[in-house]
C-alpha positions in Angstrom: 121.7 114.8 137.1 120.7 111.9 134.8 118.3 110.6 137.4 116.7 114.1 137.6 116.3 114.2 133.8 114.8 110.7 133.7 112.4 111.6 136.6 111.3 114.7 134.8 110.6 112.8 131.6 108.5 110.2 133.5 106.5 112.9 135.2 106.0 114.8 131.9 104.9 111.6 130.2 102.4 110.6 132.9 101.0 114.1 133.0 100.3 114.5 129.4 99.8 111.0 128.1 97.5 108.8 130.1 97.4 105.0 129.9 94.9 103.3 127.5 91.8 101.9 129.1 88.7 100.2 127.9 85.1 101.4 128.0 82.3 98.8 127.5 78.6 99.2 127.5 78.4 102.9 127.0 78.0 102.8 123.2 77.2 100.2 120.7 81.0 99.8 120.0 83.2 98.9 123.0 86.4 101.0 122.8 89.9 101.8 124.0 90.5 105.3 125.0 93.5 107.5 125.9 92.7 110.7 127.8 95.6 113.0 128.7 95.7 114.6 132.1 95.5 118.1 130.6 92.0 117.2 129.4 90.8 118.4 132.8 91.8 122.0 131.9 92.3 122.2 128.2 90.0 121.1 125.3 91.5 118.2 123.5 91.5 117.0 119.8 89.8 113.7 119.2 91.2 110.9 117.0 88.9 108.0 116.2 90.7 104.9 114.9 88.9 102.3 112.9 90.6 98.9 112.6 90.6 96.3 109.8 88.6 93.1 109.5 91.3 90.9 111.1 90.9 92.7 114.4 87.1 92.3 114.5 85.5 90.1 117.3 84.7 90.3 120.9 88.3 90.2 122.4 89.0 93.9 122.6 92.7 93.3 123.2 92.9 92.4 119.5 92.5 96.1 118.6 96.1 96.7 119.9 97.7 94.3 117.5 98.4 96.9 114.9 97.7 100.5 114.0 97.6 103.6 116.3 97.2 101.6 119.5 100.2 99.4 118.6 102.2 102.6 117.9 101.2 104.0 121.3 102.2 100.8 123.1 105.6 101.0 121.4 106.1 104.5 122.8 104.6 106.9 120.3 103.0 109.9 121.9 99.8 110.7 120.1 98.3 114.0 121.4 94.7 114.4 122.6 91.9 111.9 123.1 92.5 108.7 121.1 89.4 106.4 120.7 89.7 103.0 119.1 86.4 101.0 119.0 86.0 97.4 118.1 83.7 96.0 115.5 82.3 92.6 116.3 81.6 91.6 112.6 80.6 93.0 109.3 81.2 96.6 108.2 81.6 99.8 110.2 78.3 101.5 110.7 78.7 105.3 110.4 75.7 105.9 112.7 77.4 103.9 115.5 80.6 105.8 114.9 78.7 109.0 115.3 77.1 107.7 118.5 80.6 107.0 119.8 81.9 110.5 118.8 78.9 112.2 120.5 79.5 110.1 123.7 83.1 111.3 123.8 82.1 114.9 123.1 79.5 114.8 125.9 81.7 113.2 128.5 85.1 114.6 127.9 86.6 118.1 127.3 86.9 118.1 123.6 87.7 120.6 120.9 84.9 120.5 118.3 87.2 122.1 115.7 89.7 119.2 115.8 88.0 115.9 115.2 90.0 113.4 113.2 89.3 109.9 111.9 91.7 107.3 110.4 91.4 103.7 109.4 93.1 100.9 107.5 91.6 98.3 105.1 88.0 97.7 106.4 88.7 100.7 108.6 89.7 102.8 105.6 86.3 102.0 104.1 84.7 102.8 107.4 86.5 106.1 107.6 85.3 107.2 104.2 81.8 106.0 104.9 81.6 107.9 108.1 83.2 111.0 106.6 80.9 110.7 103.6 77.7 110.6 105.7 78.7 113.1 108.4 81.3 115.5 106.8 80.2 118.3 109.2 81.2 116.2 112.2 84.9 115.9 111.5 87.8 118.0 110.6 90.0 115.7 108.5 90.4 112.0 107.8 93.1 109.5 106.6 92.0 106.3 104.8 94.7 103.7 104.1 94.3 100.7 101.7 90.6 100.9 101.7 88.0 102.5 99.4 84.7 104.3 99.4 81.2 104.6 97.9 81.2 107.0 94.9 77.8 108.2 96.1 79.6 109.8 99.0 82.1 111.7 96.8 80.5 115.1 96.9 80.3 115.1 100.7 83.8 113.8 100.9 85.0 116.7 98.8 84.1 119.1 101.6 86.8 118.0 104.1 90.5 117.4 104.0 91.3 113.8 103.1 94.5 111.9 102.7 93.9 108.6 101.0 96.9 106.2 100.8 97.3 102.8 99.1 100.1 100.5 98.1 100.5 99.6 94.5 101.3 96.0 95.4 98.2 95.4 97.5 96.8 91.9 96.7 93.9 92.1 99.2 92.3 95.4 98.4 93.3 96.6 94.9 94.7 100.1 94.4 91.8 100.7 92.1 89.4 100.9 95.1 91.1 104.1 96.3 91.6 105.4 92.8 87.9 105.1 92.1 86.8 107.2 95.1 89.5 109.8 94.6 88.5 110.2 90.9 84.8 110.6 92.0 85.8 113.2 94.6 87.8 115.2 92.0 85.0 114.9 89.5 82.5 116.4 92.0 85.0 119.1 93.0 88.2 119.5 91.0 90.0 121.4 93.8 88.7 119.2 96.6 91.2 119.0 99.5 91.9 115.4 98.8 95.5 114.1 98.7 96.2 110.7 97.2 99.4 108.9 97.8 100.3 105.7 96.0 103.0 103.9 98.0 105.4 102.3 95.6 105.9 98.6 96.4 103.4 98.9 99.3 101.5 95.7 100.2 98.3 95.4 102.2 100.3 94.8 105.4 103.4 96.9 104.9 101.4 100.2 104.8 100.6 99.7 108.5 104.0 101.4 109.1 102.2 104.7 108.4 100.8 104.6 111.9 104.4 104.5 113.3 105.6 107.6 111.5 105.1 111.3 112.1 103.6 112.3 108.8 100.1 111.1 109.3 99.7 112.7 112.7 101.4 115.9 111.7 99.0 116.1 108.7 95.9 115.4 110.7 96.6 117.7 113.6 97.5 120.6 111.3 93.9 120.7 110.2 91.4 122.9 112.1 87.8 123.8 111.2 
């Protein structure tokens, strides 16, 4: 009986959660992608994951060192199509992130009402920059230990955001997140922007957010 149960679990896992694979040369950013088998028959949500500066470069395996891909490799089942591009250097370009999203939407069976973006550190800045320039393209976003441009505040006030930052961050000060949250609230007092200050959280320790249910439950509960 136990063997039957184990076999069922393995079949279920392989059916609904495909292995990660890389795609290079199709968009300006090379990327990792997870496409579940049910994508063939059911429209899937899309989660774009933007990494921090330490994972930049030309070795795409670096992107799996922490964050959503690390969580997946440790057994976490993240629903839908997960896309994790790699940035060679510098800052994330929102136009190139849009190019990536449009490629995914053109080539896979996606649900346009469920498009999510998350990022940490430099990826947190990238998330808010992309959401701030193209708020109509995404459903919700999570930015962790990053910041944003106050010029994007009014656009950011249009979509659900969850901004998180540790109060013991020595690399990117908490004030970076506070500044953009205050600007968003100034533009629209009742903007759907949640701000969580993680007591004792350092720049590295907040990575554990990607290994918990809360972020995914919050993102996937949002629908346009």
